[in-house]
N, C-alpha and C positions, 0 to 999 in steps of 0.2 A: 368517418365514413371513408371508404377507399374510392379514389378517382384516379384518372390518368391525366397528368399534366405534361404537355409536350413530349408524349410518348413514354413517360416514366410513371410507374405506380407511386401514389402518394397517399398518405393518411392525412385527413383534414377534419377540423371541427367547423370550418366556415360554412354558414348556411347559404350564402349567396356568392355570386361571382365577384362582387366588389370586396367582400370580406376575404375571399381567397387571394385576391391581388394584394390586399393588406398583409396577409400572412407571408406572401412571397416577397414582400418589400417593393412591390411595384404599383402601389396605389396612386402615386403621383407620376408614374412613368407614362410616356406617350406610347401606348401599345394598342394593337388590334387584338380582339378576343373572339373566340368561337367556342361553342359548346356542342358536342356531337355534330361537328361539321356545319353548324349554323352560326353565321356572324351575329355577334351581340354588340350593338353600339354602346358607347360609353354611358349614355344617359339611361340605358336599361340594365346596367350591371348590378345596381343595388336591388333591383326587383327580380333578377334572374336567380331563382332558387336552384341549388345544386342537388343532385341525387346520386346515390350509390352507383358507381360504375360509369359516371359521366366522363367523356373525353374532352378535356379542355386544352385549347391551344392559345398561347400568349406569344405574340410576335411583335418584336420591335422593328420599326422601319430602318432600312439601311440606305445609305447614300453611296453612290458610285456608279460605275457603268462598265 
């Protein structure tokens, strides 16, 4: 299916947000996630089903000031 990840079109077979993070090599990373501009907490990623055209954001925290 085609989705948008951090503003870029991407083809994926991942059925869930957790599976997508695995495809991206970020399954163990400390990141914040949202789908279609709605925050998805870590404990809900495995149950959050992705759909054609979803807009996913994966953001890593930054330190600094």
